[in-house]
N, C-alpha and C positions, 0 to 999 in steps of 0.2 A: 518471272514476270506475271504479276496477278492480272487476272482479266480486267480491262477497262481502266488499268492504272494510268496509262497515257492519256486516255480521253478524259479522266476526272481531272488530272493535272492541268491539262490545257484549259478545260472549261473553268475551273477555279481561277486560273490566271487571267482570264477574259481574253485569251489569245484567239478563240475561234467564236464566231458569231452565228454559224449554221451547222446543223446536223445533217449528215448525209446517211441515208439507210439504204440498205439492199435487202430484200426479202422476197421469198417465193413460197408457194406450196402447191402440191400436186393434189388436186381434189375435183371432183365432178363440179363443173361451173356451167350449168345449163341455161343461164339466163344473162349471158354476157351483154347482148344488145340492150336489154332493159337497165342493166347496171352501169353501163358506160356514161350515161349523162350524169348519173349520181356522183360517180368518180370524178368526172370533169368538174362538176359544180363544187364539190367540197375543196378540191385541190385549187380552183380559182379563188374561192372564199379565203383560203388559208395562205394564199400566195406562194404555193409550194412550186417548184420546178423539177422536171424530171420526166421518166417514162414510165407507164403502167402497161403491161400487157395482160389483156383479159383473154382467156382461151377456154375451150372446153375441157382441157385437162387441168386447169389451174390458173394461178395469178403469178406474176413476176413484177417487181417494181424496183426502181432506183429513184429515190426522191431526196430533195434537198430543201431545208427551210429552218426558221427558227425553232428551238427546242420545244416551246410551248405549242406551236402550230403542228409539229410533227406528232407530238404526244396526242394531241386532239384527233388528228387524222387516224392514228393507230388506234385509238379507242373506238373510233366510228367503224374502222374496218373490222375489228375484232368483235364489234356487236353482231356481225353476221356469223352465225354458229359455225360456218364452213371454215371460217378464218380465226376462230377464237383463240387458236394456239399458234398463230402466226409468229414466227421467230424472226428477228432482225439483226443485221450486222451493222454497226455504227462506225462513222469517222466524223472528223470535224474540219471545218475549213473557215477561213476569213470571209469567203463570199460563197454564194450558192454554186454548187458544182454542175448545175446544168442552166442553161440559158432560156429554156421554154419549157412548157409542159405539154405532153402528149399522152393521150390515152387511147391505145390501139386494140382492136381485136384481131387476134391470130389464130391459126389452127393449132400451134404448139407453142409451149412456153420456151422450149429451145428445139430448133428444127433438127430432127434426126431421121424423119420419114421411115420410122418403123413402129406403126400403130399397134402392134402387139405388146410393146413395152409400155406398161402402165405402173409407174412408181406409186400411185395411189393404192394399188392393190398389194403392195409389198415392197419394201425397200431392200436393196443389198446390204449386207453388213457395213457398219461404219466404224471408223476409228477416230477418236477425239484429239485434239491437238496436243495435249500433254502426253498421252499414250504414244502418239506417233513419235514425238521428239525422244522419248525413252527408247523406242525401237531404233530410231536413227543413231542415237548416242551409242547403243550397243551393236548396231549392225545387223541385228536379228530382232524377230518378234518374240512374244512370251513363250513360244513353242521352240525357239531356236532356229526357226527358219530364216534365210536371208530375206531382207526387205528390199523390193524394187519399186521406185516411184515412176508412175507413167503419167505424163502430162497430157491432157485431153483437149488442151486449148490450141487455137491456131498459131502458126509459125512466128507471126510477128508479134504476138503476145508473149511467147516462150523467150523471144530474143531480148525483152526488156527485163526479164528476170525469172528464175525457177529454182526448184530444189536442187541441191547438189547431185550430180550423178544420175539425174533423171533420164527416162527413156522419152525421146522427143521424136515422132515420126514425121515432122514437118508438114502436118496437114494444113490445108488452106481453108477448109471449112469442116464443121463438125459432122456433116454428112459422109465424109470420108473416113471417119473413125472406125465404123463397124468392120468394114473390109479389111482395113490395115491391122487391127488387133486381132482379127481372126487368122490372118496370114502368118503371124508371129507367135501363136499360141505355144507351140514347143519351146520357144526361147524362156519361158517362165516356169518349166516343169520344176517342182520342188521348192519353189519360191512363193513368198507372200507378196502379192501385188497391191500397192495402194494407188488409186486413181485420184487425181485432183484437178480442180479448175479455179476460177477465180472465187466464186462463191457457193460452189456445190452443185449448181443446176445440172450441168453437163454430166457430171459423175451419177447423178441420180439414174440417168438412162445408161450410161457407159458401163457402170458396174453390172447393172442387171443384164445387159446384153452380154457381158463376159461370162456371167454365170451360165446364161442360157447356151452359150457355145462350148462350155465344158471347162472353164476356169475353175479350178478347185479351191483356191484361196485368194479371194478378191475382196478388198474393202474400198470403201469411198472416204476421202478425208471430210469429216463432218464440218460444213460451213465454209470449206474451201480455203484458199490462201488468206483471205481477209480474216476469217475466225482464227486461223493459225497465228497471223500477225498479232491479232488482239490478245490471244491467249498466251502466247510464248515467245513473241518477237521474231527475230529473223534466223533462229538457230537452223543450220543445215540448209539456208536459202541464200542464194547469191542475186544480188540486183534488186529490183523493184517489182512491183505487181502492176500490170496495165490494167486501167479501168476506163470504162467507155463513157468519160463525161470530160469536161474541159481541163481537168487536173492531169489526165493522160496516164500517170503513174503515181503510186503511193510506195513510201518505203516501209520498212518493217515497223516504224512507229505510227504508221497510218497518216503520215504527212505527205502532202504534195511535193514533188520532186521538179527538177529543172527539165525534165524530159517533155517534149512536146509532140504534136503531130502537125504534119506539113499541111498547111491550108489548101495547098494545090492537089497533092496527091494522097494525102492522109497517111503517109508513111510515119512511123515513129521515128523522132530525130533526137539524138542524145545530146546532152550539153556539148560534148566534143565535137559533134557533127555540126552544131550550131555555130561553131567558130569557123567553119569553112566558107569560103568566098560564095559558094554556090547556095548557101542558105540566105534567103532574102525573106524577111518576115511577110506573110501572107502572099507570097509569090512563088518561091521555089525552095527546093532542099537539095542535098547531094544525090538523093534518090531519083529526082525527076528533072534536074536541071538540063536544059538543052533538049528535053523531050516533048516539050509543048507543042 
């Protein structure tokens, strides 16, 4: 499957009216307070919806809008030399994937509470989607070492879908990952470890931490699951990918699925679970029924 084939086909057919982008960059961003109103103004003018995080260590964004408006926004962002090479991942939808626009100032792009880890100063090695697929096809990397996938996402995200035979530590939040992965270091002796997450952000820090504590052969999946779907589809992946917007989950064709989040408890509710009598739209689901 060639990159962007599904996106181009949908756009040509007129099936989707909005472009959804995910992008981040780790770079020193020392004027977040001054830039926040500028980001707010351009997003308002272009009628974009989503979330932008401005932090001292860089930027993280999830936005949705018409193609022309998204392109104009990206031209504006990239006019700032710090973000001139900002890369984005795209998907399409019939309506905007977010309902409001927020520009927030945070301490970290993704909270890990390990300030000495600075991806801006040097990334861990990465593996691109086509190479990873070849490794998984063969069961070993290019040097003949067994390949092990490690999911750095939270447990409820993993439950929606993940790579086959992945290592999942059932973490509730990313700040738990450093201690958990350190405790299991001996499990990966002689193996090639590939960390992955939704769009790559968590692994920028996770893979560096693993190197710092003595992992010899660790990679991060470049662009995360979403880029993998875009480049090679769903090979070696079972289920969908949880996303933090109204779509809830995307399939390997980057299409929204029937999976939803409960309005009451925010648990992920599969299509089968939605058939249960405990599922009442915007009131309850099998996870929270009777617990209000």
